[in-house]
N, C-alpha and C positions, 0 to 999 in steps of 0.2 A: 212459393219457392219452386224453381224449376229444376233444382238439383236434388240429389238424394233418391229415395225410393218412393215413387208416386203410384198409388194403387188406382187403376182405371177399370172400367167395365171389361176390358179385354185382358188385363193382366197387370204386371208391374213394369213401369218404366224406370230403369236405373240410369242415373246420370251423375257424372263426376267431372270436375274441372282439373286439367293439367296442361300446362303450356309446353312441356318438354318431354312428355312420355312418348315412347314409341308404340307400345301396345298396352291395352287395359282390358281386364276381365272382371266379371262378377262371378264369385264362387257362391253356389247355393248349397245349403246344408239341410239335413233331415230335421225332424221336429225336436230332437234332443240337442242339436247343434254339434254333435260329435262327428258326423260323417259327411264329407263333401260329396254331394250327389251329382253335381254338374259344374262345369266351368265354361262360361260363354264370353266371347270377346265383344267388347263394346265398339261402336262405330264412331269415328270422328264426325262431328256435326258442324265444325267451324267455331272459331273463337275460343278454342281450348276445351270445348265441351265434348265429352264422349258419352254416348248413350245407347241404350238398347231396350226395346219393349219385349219382355218375356211373357208370352201368353200363358194363361191358365194358372198364374200364381195369385195369391191373395193375402189377406191380413194374417200376420204372424210369420210370414216367410223369413227364414234366417239367412243372412248373407254377409259377405265381405267383399272387398276389392283386392285385386292384385295388379301390379304395374311393372312394366319392363322398360328399360332404357339404359343409359350410361350409369355405371357405378364408379364414382370417383369422389368419395367423401371430402377429399382435400379441396375439391371444387364445388362442394355443396350438392352433389348428385348421389342419391342413395337407392336407386331402383334395384329391386330384388323381388322377383316373382314368388320366391319361397316365403316371403313375408305376407301374411294375411293382414289387410289394412281395414281399419274401421272407417266406414263412410263418414266424412266430415259433417254431413247433414243427417246423420243417424238421430232418430228421435227416441229409440228405446234399445236397450241391450239386454241380452238374456242372462247375463251374470256379471259380477264385478271384474275389474282388471286385477290381475295378480302379477307382480314382477317375477320374471325368470331371466336368467342370463342369456338364454337362447334368443330372446327377443332382440338382443343387441349384437348377436353374432354377425360377423362380416359375411358378405355374399360368398358363396361357395365354401364357407366354413361352418355353416349352420344347416339345420334341417328345417323342414316346413314348420311354420309356427301356428298353423290353424288350431291345433289342439290346445294351445296356450291362450288363445285370444277369445274374448267374448264375441258373440255374433250379433250384428245389428238385426233388428226385427222391423220389417215393414209394417206400418200401422195406418189404419184409417184415422185421419185427424178429426177430432170432434168439431162441432160447430163453434165458431169463435164466440167468446164471451161477449154479450152485448156491451157496447162501449159505455163506460161509466167513469166519471171524473175520479181521480185518486182521492182516497180518504185523507191521506197525509197532506199536511200543509206545513211549509217552513215555520219553525217556531215550536213544533211539537216535540214529543219524546220518541226517539228511535230506540228500540230494544234489540241489541245485537245478540244473536244466539247461534250456537252450534246445535244443529238438529239432533245429532246422536247423543251428545253429552247432556243436553237439556232435560230429556225425559227418561234417560236410561235407568234411573233409580227412582222415578216418581211412583209412589205407592198407589195413586188413584188411576194411573194409566194401565190398561190391560197389558200383561207381560209381552204378549206377541206383538203389540203395537209400539212398545217403548223404543225410542231411538229413531222413529220414522217421522216423516212429514205429517202423516195422518194423526199422530199423537198430539200435534199442536191444536187440533180441533176438539180435543177432549174438554168437557165443561170445566174441569178443575184447572186446566191450563188457561183457558180463556178468562176464568174468574180472576186468576192471579194477575194476568195482564191488565184487566180492567181496573183492579185495585191500584195498580201502579200508574194508571192513566196513560198507558202505552198508546201512542198514535199509530205506530207501525212497527212490526217486527222486521228486522233485517236478518235474513237467513244467510249464514256463512255458506260457502259453495255447496250446492246440492247436485251438481252435475258429476258424471262419472270420472273418477280420478284414479291415479296409480301411485303406489309407494315409490319414493326415491330408492335407488338401487342399494344404498347403504343401510336401509332400515331392516329388511328381512333378516340379514345375518345377526342383527342385534335383538331380534325378537320383537321389533317395534313396527308400527304401521302409522301412516299419515292419518291423523284424527281430524284435521281441519279441512282437507279437501282442496287446498290451493295448488293442486297439481293435475289439472284436467288433461284429458286426451282429446276429446271433442267438446263442443260447446253447448249442444242442445240436449243430448241424452242424459236423463237423470240417473244418479247412482242407484242401482237396484237395491242396495242395502238401506238406503234412505227413503226410497220411493218404490217399494215393490209393486205398487199400483200404477206406476208410470205417471204420465202427464195428468191423467184423471185424478190421481191422488193429490197432486199439487193443486189442481183446479178446485177440487172439493174443499181442501183446507183453506185456500185463499177465500173461497165463498163463505165458509163458516166464520173465519176471522172478520171478514167484511160485515157480516150480519151483526157481529158484536161491536162494530165501529172501529175495527183495527185493520189497518192496511198491511200490505206485504211488499217488502223490498228484497230483491235478490242480489246477493253479493256475487258478481261474475268475474271470472279470471279470463280476460281476453288479451292478455299480454304475453303469455307463453303457454307451452304445453308440456306434458310429462315425458316428451321424447328427449328432454334434457340436452346434454352437450354431445360432443362427437362420440363419446362412449355410451351414449344412451340407447334406448330401444327404438326400433322402427315400428310404429303403431298405426300411423294415419298420414298426417300431412307430410312428414319427412319422406315417406315412401311414394307419395303422389307427385310432389313437386316442391322439394325443400327450398330451392332457390327463390321460388315465388312467395311461398307462405312464410318464410323466415327471413330476417335481416342477416346479411353477411358482410364481413369485411371485404375489401377489394381482393385480398388473397384467398378468399373462399372460407375463411373461418367464421363460425357463428358469432354474431353479436350477442353480448350477454348484459343487456341493460336491466335485467330482472333478477340476477343472482341465481338463476336456475339452470343456466347453460344455453338457453336460446331466447329469442325475442321475436314475437310475431310481427310481421311486416304489415302494420295497419294502414300504411300508405299505398299498398298494392290494391288495385281495383278488385281482385278476386277476394282478398281477405276483408277489405272494407265492406263488400256486399255480404260476406258471411257474417260479420259482426252485426250488421243491420238486420239480416234475416233472423239471427238468434234473438235479438231484442224483440222484434216483431212477433216471433213465435211465442215467447213467454207472455207478451202483452195480449196477443190474440187469443191464445188457447188456455192460458192460466189466469188471465185477468189481474196480473200483478200491478201494484201501484208504481213501481219504479225499480231502479237499479243503482247499485254501488259498484264503481269500477276500481278494481284492484290495480295498483301501480298505473294510474290513469295517464301519466305523461306519455306512456307508450302509444296510447290511442291517438296522440297528437303529434307524434314525431314524423317529420318529413325529411327523408334522407338523413335521418339520425338526429335532427335538431327539433326541439319542441316548438310548436307553433299553436297558440291558442285559437287561431283561425283555421286550423287544419280541417280539411274537407270532411273527415269522418266525424269530428266533434260537432261541426255545423250540421252535418246530415242527420245525426242523432237528434239534435235539439230541434231540427226543422221538419222531421219526418211526420207525416200526417197521423201515423199510428202512435208515435212516441212523443210528440211535441208537448203533451200535457203530463207525461210521466215524471216522476221524481228522479232526478239525475244527480248522483253524488260521486265526486272524484276523490280518490286517495291521491293527493297531489304531489307524489314523489315516486321516483324509481332510482336505480343506482347508476344510471347512465350519465353522460356529460350534461351538466346543468340540469340534473334530474329533480332538484328541489324546486317546485313550482307553486308553492302555497300562495294563494291570492291571485294567480295569473290566469286561471280559467275564466271564462266569460259566463254571465248569466245565461241560462237558468241554473247552471251547475252549482250545487253546494259543494263545500270542500271540508274534508276532515282537517281539523285545526290542531296540529301538534304543538303550536305555540301556546294555545290555551292549556293543553295538558301539562306542559312543562312549567309554565308560569304559576299555575295553581299549585302544583306540587312544590315548587320552590317556596312559595309563600307559606304553606302549611308545614314545610320542613323547618321553617324558621330562618331562611336565608336573609341576609341583610339587604335592604333596599328593594324588596320585592313588592311593596304595597302599590307602587305606581303601575307596574305591569299587571297586577291583579285587577286594578280598576279598569284598565284597558280591556282586559279579557271579559270581565263582567258586563261591560258595555257593548260587546259585539265585535271587538277587534277591528275598529275603524282603521288602524294603522295598516292592516293587512287587506281588508276588503273595501275600504273607502276610497280606493284609487279611482282616478278618472271621474270623480264626482258622483260615484255610486251612492244612492241615498239609503240603501239597506244592506245588511250583512248577509253573506252567504255561508257563514260559519256553521260547522257541526262541532259543537263543544263536547269534549269527552275528557275524562280523567284517567280512565283505564279502558282498554280494548282487548280483543282476543290476543293480540300480539303485545306481550309485555306482562308485567305483574298485575295480579288482580288488585282491586281496591283494598281488600283486607291485607294483602301481602305488602302493599306499599308502606303501610304503617308498622309492619312487623319484621321486615327483612331489609337490612341496609345493603346487602349484596344478593345477587342471584344465586340460585341453587338448582342447576340444571344437570346434576350428576346422572339422573335417570335417563337422560337423552343419549348416553353412551359416547359423548364427545369430550369427556373430562372437564366439563363445565366451561368449555371454550366457546360454545355457541350462545347466541342471544346477546342483547345489549348489555354493556357493562355500566353505563351511566343511567341508572333508573330513577334518580332524584327521589329515592325512597329513604326511609328511616326506620330504626328499630326502637320503639318505645320500650324502655327497660334496659337499654344498653349501658346506661350510665350508673352502673352499680345497683340498680333497683332489683331487689330480690322478692318483693311482695307480689306474688302472682295475681292477687286480686287487683292490686293497684295497676299492674301492667295491663291486665285485661280491660280495666276501665279506661285507661289512657288510650288504648288502641280503639276501643269502642267510640270514645269521644272524637277521636281523629277521623274515623270513618263517617260519623255523623256530620262533622264539619265539612268533609270533602263532598258528601252527598248534598248537603245544604247549599254549598257554593255552586255546584252544578245546576241545581234546580233554580237558583237565584240568578242565573246567567241569561242574558238576552240572546235570542237566536235559537236555532235548533240545538237540542241536547241529545246525547246518546249515552245509554247505560248498557253495560254488558251483562248478560243474564247471570244472575247469582250474586252480583256485587251488591244488590239491595239487601241481601241477607248474609253477607260475610263469607262468600265462597273463598277457598284458599287452594292454591296449587303448591303449597309448601315452598314458596320462593322460586318456583320454576317460571321463568319469564319467556320461555320459548317452547311451550308444551304441545307443539304441533304433532309430535310423535307419540303422545300419551293417550291412547284410546283405552283408558282405565280409570280407576278411582281418582287419579290426579286431576282429571278434567271433568269427570261425571259429577253433576251437581248433587250435593248431599241434601236432599229435601228433608230427610228425617232430622238431620242435625243443624238445620239452618237457624240463624239468629233471628227469632221472631220479633224481638224488640226493635232491632235495626230495620227489619222489613216493615214493621208498622210505622216507623219514623219516615221511611222512604215513601210510603203510601200517603202519609199526611203532607209531605212536601209536594207530592203530585197533586193532591187536592188543592193545596194553596196555589200552585201554578195555574191550575184550571180556572180559578175564579179571579185571578189577578192578571189581566192581559198585559200589564206593563212588563211582566217578567219574560214573556215569550215574544214580545214585539221585535221585529227585525230592523226597524228604523234606527239609524244612528242618532245618538244623543247630542244635543247642541249646548245644553246649559241655559237655553232660552225658553220662555213659555211658548207652548204650541198655540195655534189659533184658538181663541175662545177660552184660554186658561189664564189663571192669575199666578201660577207657580211654574218655575222652570222645569223642563222635562227631567233634569237631574241636578242634584247638588251633592258635592262630596264633602263630608264633614269629619272632623275629629270626634273622638268619644265625648268631648266637652260640648258638642253641638256647634262649635265654631267652624266656619269654612276652612278647608285645608289650604294653606298657602304654599308658596314655592319651597320654603324651608322644610315644611312638613313632608312634601313629596320627596324631598332629597334626604330626609332623615333616615339613615341606614338602620336605625333602631326602631322605626315605627312598624308596629304589627297590628294596629287597630284602624278601623275604617268604617264609615257609615255611607252607604249609597242610598240617597233619598230620591225616589222616583215619583213623578207625577202619576197619580192614579185616577180612577174614575170619579165623577161627581165633584171634582175640584180638590179631592183629598190627595194624600201622599202615602207612599209605602217606604218604610225604613228597613233596610237590610243592615244589621249591625254585626260586624265581624270583629271578633276578638281572637287574634292569632297568637296572643301572648299566653303563657301558661298561668299567669296570675289573673284573678278575677278583677273586674273593673266596673264602675258605675258609668253608664252611658246616659247622656242627656240629649233629648230631641227638642228642636225648636217648637214652641207653642204658637197657635194662632187663634184669634177670637172666633168662636163659633165652631171650632173643631176639637176633637178629642183623639188621643192616641189609645189604641186598644190592641191587645195581643192578636196576631194574625193566626196563630195555631192554637185553637182552643184546648187541644190536648196538652199543650205546654205553654201556659200563660206566662208572659213576661211582665215583671213588675219593675218599672224603671226606678223605683225607690230603692231597689236592692241591686247589689253588684251582679253583673252577668258573669257566668263562669268563664274560665280560660278555655281556649281552644274550642270556641263555639261560634255559631251563627244564629242570630235571633231575628225575628220578624215582628214589626209593629205596623199597623195600618191606621191611617188617619181618616176619620169620617166626620161628617157634620154631626154636631152633638145630638140633634133630634133623631138621627137615624142610627146612631151608634149601637143601640140595643138590638138592631136587626142584623148586625154583621155576624156571619158565620164563615169561618175560614177553613173548616174541614168537616 
């Protein structure tokens, strides 16, 4: 990186880019960050770069930038030398951001903001992590977690470490992840973020971190040890066979709309770094007030430098891109061949990293599911919605369920693609938890201070016990059974799957489906009160998925035998064992299904789904020389007895002589 603060034997070279600034300074601060001790003007070097070598400075120097030029917000110009600005290439901050109204004051109406701003700290960068291929491979289990809420209440994590990145390297945490068969943890944003301006008056704060100011500096609350803390944690997880994926917000910043604070990019060159309407108004394809101009060369290079930084110096396996269509917008229109998307996938440092797109934003034609190109995987909300509809009992949902179980070829099989790029999930950080899906028909976001107006209204959720049921034990069992069914469906789905932390043991947010502002017990995982029976069931599903490669396979199913096989790669059956016909697929009352997959050694795997509340006897087709056996030893299935309602059961077919050696968990 040529921008930012580079420590050299002579001192520190400060460099920043702006195409329209008239003057730029670096402000230097004492070791406390409280007192400005010098202000030095940077020199234009051409191409928009302004730089200065300050001799005698070294590691730990605290600094910020100031910029002067035209101030005309209606034209997208916000220059104000009274605003201390964070270096867009800062790698460490001395304290977290805190919102204050003075940060958004107009020029000549506000005072100097240095006392309100964190100071960037110049740092020697460590040696790059030796190149290693990612541990995660498509088809594995991604475990999405919020660093702070995940360990805030964990009894085995030292109190001083709870809620930090370092806590993820604790042996108790790693053992939990291994029991679940986690292929990679996906860390919700860990870079420094700021609260939205409406939260402090409500006594709330942003608990999720999807409101960054710059892209590289980690939040001091989550990583008091800086990049070294992330690096060490990634290494500890890797040693346990678990990869690390960073959820990055590269689509907007916390500078918000025209009433927002001036913190970094806005004060340096808002017209270049953000997209604007022809009349000068900020484009808002993100719902946050601004949208980063990823088609601008300076911003494109900043995004690439950010990804290289985390790959080089932390050794992460890959990235999940929040509101990813923004990264592919050219002059406002999404283009899957956009230069930034191609540059990421083709970069020598990044080419083998895991790349995951959240394929929607709120801009024009912002829903782009299935339209990214390989190697990008995509969050599949069609999977989420169709699985929920089926288990809610919606009429005619069985066909859509089969499509989702098989890898969503209708979405990802376009242009002759042979394999799916789906990331299947039933619940994520944004929305109801898995336990709340089966307990709340409507959202309950009252604690967010917006009179329950925020968050999605259509959750495809249901309330077991709402139909006059008064037996608390029966309600609890119904909700438990539905959670098991949802988990089993997820683990039985082909392609990559994602589980949000705590859903394996029944975490609840009491119906809050937009808990971004709840840094409290609403989002903190209750380790002491977790449902250990549900957790054990999730672990057994993970064990089953590990030993049955047919479940994680990315290839689309054809209904025909693969080379060297005598059985089709899939057959769809009714509970009677007969193939489903057109009338069955179109039957709005059908809630039962068998997915029969070709398995190893010529055998088959049967996934028997009973979405009806009534129990039912399932029949599986027999073959000479083969026998059906329960796939989950902890929960053996007897085909002579009815399978319970609202359940998913697994049977594996093996050659008779080898059946006694089968172990599924």
